[in-house]
C-alpha positions as CSV (number, residue, x, y, z in Angstrom):
1,M,35.9,-23.3,-9.3
2,S,32.7,-23.5,-11.7
3,C,32.0,-26.7,-9.9
4,L,32.3,-25.2,-6.7
5,A,30.4,-22.2,-7.5
6,S,27.5,-24.4,-8.7
7,C,27.4,-26.4,-5.4
8,C,27.2,-22.8,-3.5
9,A,24.3,-21.4,-5.8
10,A,22.5,-24.8,-5.5
11,A,23.3,-24.8,-1.5
12,T,22.0,-21.2,-1.3
13,C,18.8,-22.1,-3.3
14,G,17.8,-24.9,-0.9
15,L,18.6,-22.9,2.0
16,C,16.1,-20.0,0.7
17,S,13.8,-23.0,-0.3
18,S,13.8,-24.6,3.1
19,V,13.4,-21.3,4.8
20,A,10.5,-20.0,2.6
21,S,9.0,-23.7,3.3
22,G,9.3,-22.9,7.1
23,I,7.7,-19.4,6.9
24,S,4.7,-20.6,4.9
25,K,4.0,-23.2,7.5
26,R,4.3,-20.8,10.5
27,S,3.4,-17.0,10.1
28,A,4.1,-14.7,7.4
29,R,3.9,-11.7,9.6
30,L,7.1,-12.0,11.3
31,A,8.8,-12.7,8.1
32,Y,7.3,-9.7,6.5
33,C,8.9,-7.8,9.6
34,G,12.2,-9.6,8.6
35,L,12.4,-7.9,5.6
36,F,11.6,-4.9,6.5
37,G,14.3,-4.8,9.7
38,G,16.3,-5.9,6.7
39,S,15.7,-2.8,4.7
40,L,16.6,-0.5,8.0
41,I,19.9,-2.3,8.2
42,V,20.7,-1.7,4.5
43,S,19.6,1.8,4.7
44,W,21.9,2.5,7.7
45,I,24.8,0.9,6.1
46,L,24.4,2.6,2.8
47,R,24.1,5.9,4.7
48,E,27.3,5.7,6.2
49,V,29.2,4.3,3.0
50,A,27.3,4.6,-0.1
51,A,28.2,8.5,-0.8
52,P,31.5,7.6,-2.4
53,L,29.7,5.2,-4.6
54,L,26.8,7.3,-5.7
55,K,29.0,10.0,-6.6
56,K,30.2,8.1,-9.4
57,I,26.9,7.4,-10.9
58,P,26.6,10.0,-13.5
59,W,22.5,10.1,-13.4
60,I,22.6,10.5,-9.6
61,S,25.7,12.9,-9.2
62,T,24.9,15.5,-11.9
63,S,26.7,18.6,-13.0
64,Q,25.3,20.0,-9.9
65,T,27.5,19.8,-6.8
66,H,26.1,18.3,-3.9
67,S,27.0,17.7,-0.4
68,T,27.7,14.4,1.5
69,E,24.6,14.7,3.3
70,W,22.8,15.0,0.1
71,Y,24.0,11.4,-1.1
72,Q,23.3,9.9,2.3
73,Q,19.8,11.2,1.9
74,E,19.5,9.6,-1.7
75,A,20.9,6.4,-0.5
76,V,18.2,6.0,2.3
77,L,15.5,7.2,-0.1
78,R,15.9,4.8,-2.7
79,V,16.0,1.9,-0.3
80,S,12.8,3.4,1.4
81,L,11.2,3.7,-2.0
82,G,12.1,0.2,-3.1
83,N,10.8,-1.2,0.3
84,F,7.6,1.1,0.1
85,L,6.9,-0.5,-3.6
86,F,7.4,-3.5,-2.3
87,F,4.8,-3.2,0.3
88,A,2.2,-1.0,-1.9
89,I,2.3,-3.4,-4.7
90,F,1.1,-6.2,-2.3
91,A,-1.5,-4.2,-0.9
92,L,-2.8,-3.1,-4.3
93,I,-2.8,-7.0,-5.1
94,M,-4.9,-7.7,-2.2
95,I,-7.3,-5.1,-3.1
96,G,-7.6,-6.5,-6.5
97,V,-8.3,-10.0,-5.6
98,K,-10.2,-9.2,-2.6
99,D,-12.9,-11.7,-3.3
100,Q,-10.9,-14.4,-3.6
101,N,-9.6,-15.5,0.1
102,D,-7.8,-18.8,-1.0
103,R,-5.5,-17.1,-3.6
104,R,-5.1,-14.0,-1.1
105,D,-4.2,-16.3,1.6
106,S,-1.6,-18.2,-0.9
107,W,0.0,-15.0,-2.3
108,H,0.3,-13.7,1.4
109,H,1.9,-16.7,3.2
110,G,3.5,-18.5,0.2
111,G,6.3,-17.8,-2.5
112,W,9.0,-16.4,-0.3
113,V,11.7,-17.1,-2.6
114,A,9.9,-15.0,-5.3
115,K,9.0,-12.5,-2.7
116,M,12.8,-11.8,-1.8
117,V,13.8,-12.0,-5.3
118,I,11.4,-8.8,-6.0
119,W,12.3,-7.3,-2.7
120,V,15.9,-7.3,-3.7
121,L,15.5,-6.0,-7.3
122,L,13.2,-3.4,-6.5
123,I,15.7,-1.7,-4.1
124,I,18.7,-2.2,-6.8
125,L,16.1,-0.8,-9.5
126,M,15.5,2.2,-7.3
127,F,19.6,3.6,-7.7
128,F,18.8,3.7,-11.6
129,V,15.5,5.9,-11.3
130,P,16.2,10.0,-11.9
131,N,16.6,12.1,-9.1
132,V,13.4,13.8,-9.4
133,V,11.5,10.8,-8.9
134,I,13.4,10.7,-5.2
135,S,12.8,14.0,-4.7
136,I,8.9,13.6,-4.7
137,Y,9.3,10.5,-3.0
138,G,10.9,12.5,-0.1
139,T,8.2,15.1,-0.1
140,L,5.6,12.2,-0.1
141,S,7.4,10.6,2.4
142,K,6.8,13.4,5.3
143,F,3.0,12.7,5.1
144,G,3.3,9.2,4.8
145,A,5.5,9.3,8.0
146,G,2.9,11.8,9.6
147,L,0.0,9.4,9.2
148,F,2.3,6.6,10.3
149,L,3.1,8.3,13.6
150,L,-0.9,8.6,13.9
151,V,-1.3,4.9,13.5
152,Q,1.4,4.4,15.9
153,V,-0.4,6.3,18.5
154,I,-3.6,4.5,17.8
155,I,-1.5,1.4,18.6
156,L,-0.1,2.9,21.6
157,L,-3.5,3.5,23.1
158,D,-4.7,0.0,22.0
159,F,-1.5,-1.6,23.9
160,T,-2.5,0.4,26.9
161,H,-6.1,-0.4,27.2
162,S,-5.5,-4.2,26.3
163,W,-2.8,-4.3,29.1
164,N,-5.4,-3.0,31.7
165,D,-8.0,-4.8,30.5
166,A,-6.2,-8.2,31.0
167,W,-5.0,-7.5,34.4
168,V,-8.6,-6.2,35.5
169,E,-10.1,-9.3,34.2
170,K,-7.9,-11.3,36.5
171,D,-9.8,-9.7,39.4
172,E,-7.0,-10.5,41.9
173,Q,-5.8,-7.9,44.3
174,K,-2.2,-8.6,43.5
175,W,-3.0,-7.6,40.0
176,Y,-4.9,-4.7,41.4
177,I,-1.8,-3.6,43.3
178,A,0.4,-4.5,40.2
179,L,-1.7,-1.9,38.4
180,L,-1.5,0.8,40.8
181,A,2.3,0.3,41.4
182,V,3.1,0.3,37.6
183,S,0.7,3.3,37.1
184,I,2.3,5.3,40.0
185,G,5.9,4.3,38.5
186,C,5.1,5.8,34.8
187,Y,4.1,8.8,36.7
188,L,6.8,9.4,38.6
189,L,8.9,8.6,36.0
190,A,7.2,11.1,33.6
191,F,7.4,13.8,36.2
192,T,11.1,13.3,36.9
193,F,12.0,12.8,33.1
194,S,10.2,16.3,32.6
195,G,12.2,17.7,35.5
196,I,15.5,16.8,33.7
197,L,14.6,18.4,30.8
198,F,14.2,21.8,32.2
199,I,17.9,21.1,33.2
200,W,19.3,20.0,29.9
201,F,17.0,22.5,27.8
202,N,16.8,25.8,29.8
203,P,20.3,26.8,30.3
204,S,20.8,29.4,32.8
205,G,21.4,33.1,30.9
206,N,19.2,32.0,28.1
207,D,15.6,33.1,27.3
208,C,14.4,29.8,26.2
209,G,10.4,30.6,26.5
210,L,9.8,27.8,24.0
211,N,11.6,25.0,25.5
212,I,9.7,25.8,29.0
213,F,6.4,26.0,27.1
214,F,7.1,22.7,25.7
215,I,7.9,20.9,29.0
216,V,5.3,22.5,31.1
217,M,2.7,21.5,28.4
218,T,4.0,18.3,28.7
219,M,3.4,18.1,32.6
220,I,0.0,19.9,32.5
221,L,-1.0,17.1,30.1
222,A,0.4,14.4,32.4
223,F,-1.7,16.0,35.0
224,S,-4.8,16.5,32.9
225,F,-4.8,12.7,31.9
226,A,-5.0,11.5,35.3
227,V,-7.9,14.1,36.4
228,I,-9.7,13.1,33.4
229,A,-9.3,9.3,33.9
230,L,-10.4,9.1,37.3
231,H,-13.3,11.4,37.2
232,P,-16.5,9.5,38.0
233,R,-18.3,9.7,34.8
234,V,-14.9,8.8,32.7
235,N,-15.0,4.9,32.3
236,G,-11.2,5.4,32.5
237,S,-8.1,3.9,34.5
238,L,-4.9,5.4,35.6
239,L,-2.4,2.6,34.0
240,P,-3.3,4.1,30.4
241,A,-3.2,7.6,31.3
242,S,0.4,7.1,33.3
243,V,1.8,5.3,30.0
244,I,0.8,7.7,27.7
245,S,1.9,10.3,30.1
246,L,5.3,8.7,30.0
247,Y,5.4,8.4,26.2
248,C,4.5,12.4,26.0
249,A,7.7,13.1,28.2
250,Y,9.6,10.7,25.8
251,V,8.2,12.4,22.5
252,C,9.2,15.7,24.2
253,Y,12.5,14.9,25.1
254,T,13.2,13.4,21.4
255,G,11.9,16.8,19.9
256,L,14.0,18.9,22.0
257,S,17.2,17.2,21.5
258,S,16.4,17.4,17.9
259,E,17.2,21.2,18.3
260,P,19.9,22.6,16.2
261,R,23.3,22.1,17.9
262,D,24.0,25.8,17.7
263,Y,20.6,26.9,19.5
264,A,21.8,28.2,22.5
265,C,18.7,26.6,24.7
266,N,19.8,22.9,23.6
267,G,21.9,22.2,26.3
268,L,22.8,18.8,24.9
269,H,24.7,20.8,22.0
270,N,28.3,19.4,23.3
271,K,27.1,15.8,22.9
272,S,24.8,16.5,19.7
273,K,26.4,13.4,17.8
274,A,25.6,11.0,20.7
275,V,22.4,12.3,21.3
276,S,21.3,12.4,17.8
277,T,22.3,8.5,17.3
278,S,20.8,7.4,20.5
279,T,17.2,9.2,19.4
280,L,17.6,7.6,16.1
281,I,17.9,4.1,18.0
282,L,15.0,4.9,20.0
283,G,13.1,6.1,17.1
284,M,13.9,3.0,15.3
285,L,13.1,0.8,18.2
286,T,9.7,2.5,18.6
287,T,9.2,1.7,15.0
288,V,9.9,-1.7,14.7
289,L,7.7,-2.4,17.8
290,S,5.1,-0.4,16.6
291,V,5.3,-2.7,13.1
292,L,5.8,-5.9,15.1
293,Y,2.9,-5.1,17.5
294,S,0.4,-4.3,14.6
295,A,1.6,-7.3,12.6
296,V,1.0,-9.8,15.6
297,R,-2.0,-8.1,16.8
298,A,-3.6,-7.6,13.3
299,G,-4.6,-11.7,13.6
300,S,-6.8,-11.0,16.8
301,S,-8.2,-7.5,16.0
302,T,-11.7,-6.4,15.1
303,T,-12.8,-3.1,13.4
304,F,-9.3,-1.5,12.6
305,L,-7.5,-3.8,11.2
306,S,-10.3,-6.4,10.1
307,P,-12.6,-6.4,6.9
308,P,-16.5,-6.0,7.7
309,S,-17.1,-9.5,6.2
310,S,-14.5,-10.7,8.6
311,P,-15.8,-13.4,11.4
312,K,-13.7,-11.5,14.0
313,S,-15.2,-8.2,12.8
314,G,-17.8,-6.8,14.9
315,G,-19.7,-3.3,14.9
316,K,-20.0,-3.4,18.6
317,K,-16.7,-4.3,19.5
318,P,-13.9,-1.7,20.6
319,L,-11.4,-0.4,18.5
320,L,-8.4,-3.1,18.2
321,E,-10.3,-5.4,20.6
322,S,-8.3,-8.9,21.3
323,E,-9.9,-11.9,21.0
324,D,-9.9,-14.8,23.5
325,T,-6.7,-16.9,23.8
326,E,-7.2,-20.2,22.2
327,S,-5.2,-23.3,22.8
328,G,-1.9,-24.2,21.0
329,K,-3.9,-26.8,19.0
330,E,-6.4,-24.6,17.7
331,K,-4.0,-21.7,16.8
332,K,-2.0,-24.3,14.7
333,E,-5.3,-25.2,13.0
334,E,-6.1,-21.4,12.4
335,E,-2.7,-20.6,11.0
336,A,-3.3,-22.8,7.6
337,K,-6.8,-20.8,7.1
338,P,-7.1,-17.5,5.7
339,V,-6.5,-15.0,8.4
340,S,-9.2,-12.5,9.3
341,Y,-7.3,-9.2,9.3
342,S,-7.2,-6.8,6.4
343,Y,-4.3,-7.9,4.0
344,T,-4.3,-4.6,2.5
345,F,-4.2,-2.5,5.7
346,F,-1.4,-5.1,6.8
347,H,1.0,-4.0,4.0
348,L,0.3,-0.5,4.1
349,I,1.3,-0.3,7.9
350,F,4.8,-1.5,6.4
351,A,4.6,0.9,3.5
352,L,4.1,3.8,5.9
353,A,7.0,2.7,8.2
354,S,9.2,2.6,5.4
355,M,8.6,6.5,4.6
356,Y,8.8,7.2,8.4
357,S,12.2,5.3,8.7
358,A,13.3,7.1,5.8
359,M,12.3,10.4,7.5
360,L,14.3,9.4,10.5
361,L,17.7,8.6,8.9
362,S,17.2,11.7,6.7
363,G,16.5,14.0,9.1
364,W,13.4,14.7,7.3
365,T,15.1,15.7,4.8
366,S,16.0,19.0,5.9
367,S,19.3,20.8,5.5
368,N,21.7,20.2,8.2
369,D,25.4,21.5,8.8
370,S,26.8,18.0,9.5
371,S,26.3,15.0,7.6
372,D,27.0,13.1,11.0
373,M,23.9,14.6,12.7
374,I,20.8,12.2,12.2
375,D,17.1,13.7,12.8
376,V,18.2,17.2,13.6
377,G,16.6,20.5,12.6
378,W,13.3,22.1,13.3
379,T,11.4,20.1,11.0
380,S,12.1,17.1,13.5
381,V,11.5,19.2,16.6
382,W,7.8,20.4,15.5
383,V,6.8,16.7,14.0
384,R,7.9,15.6,17.5
385,I,5.7,18.3,19.3
386,C,3.0,18.0,17.4
387,T,2.8,14.1,17.6
388,E,2.8,14.6,21.4
389,W,0.0,17.0,21.2
390,V,-2.3,14.8,18.7
391,T,-1.4,11.7,20.9
392,A,-2.6,13.9,23.9
393,L,-5.9,14.8,21.7
394,L,-6.8,11.3,20.8
395,Y,-6.4,9.7,24.3
396,V,-8.8,12.6,25.8
397,W,-11.0,11.7,22.9
398,S,-11.2,8.0,23.8
399,L,-12.1,9.1,27.2
400,L,-14.8,11.8,26.6
401,A,-16.3,10.3,23.4
402,P,-18.7,7.9,25.3
403,I,-19.8,10.4,27.5
404,L,-20.2,13.2,24.4
405,F,-22.1,10.8,22.0
406,P,-24.1,8.4,24.5
407,D,-26.3,7.2,21.7
408,R,-23.2,5.6,20.2
409,E,-21.6,2.6,20.5
410,F,-17.9,3.1,21.6
411,F,-17.6,-0.3,23.8
């Protein structure tokens, strides 16, 4: 048995070493995304099964009586704290050695066996810290999650403008037709979805003025986006306006679906568990896509993601501008060189995403009458609605800023 165990251990170490070697030769960005995805899976599993185990740990299960939901939140927050510390530590390391590109590059791309061990140890150690530390982290995570939502909006704006520019640069009629078709399709989906929200969240016989206000505001914003973007003085396009409108309708839905299940204006209260789970899955999927996009996009971005001294950084280039596509050979040669994006910002994105995922899984640490409900409560509602309004403000600002401040370089 001891010989078999030694063989298994040796095989495992060899496998980890080969995987780590492959990661360092390709792209570390996707590897960091893999660690982040692993933390989401661990959080979700522990949320469902760890409550009975945490009740047996004396420094977690104190003399005070706690509900099952409290233990579920503890499990999620402790995994999130370990993941947050992992990325925050590397962000601080990159700040400390910012003048030594070779060392930063080797630390960023290499040492994956040690990184995996550190990641696992940090998550395990978080289950030994006092409850007060977790409580403080839960409070701070609300602000960190809000900051991540802001970054997520900026990433969405970057994606829509890059998408529009890529099709316009082709300068062919079929791509202009595709732009128009996608734009009209997104607007039809946005207004149709908003109409469905009237049915779901404005049941007859109830005074649902707040829900009506949220939905009508969403439709007004969508119409305003098109009017502003198509104004002759605004250098806008219908595609970003339509995508942002559809996103706002989606955020409005997630906010309304997070209303307490005993709220009369929540027409989905009979299916609250299914809606809660679907909202969580969509939220997690959006988070993963945002992190993936920021991680992959970071290698070709400028002002927002790149340090001022970077060769790809430019003061007169737009926020998150993409670089020209390179040949496969050039990409391989560039991969071995120190990347041009900000290492610190790269890791901070993952740290903030860890906070946001914890808030999703814990319902923003608000009390709930059922441990089966995820991301339900008035805190979640107002966070979503405020995110929608901030998205609208940022998009409108991106259109009006060049007109309001003509002396400044925005493009």
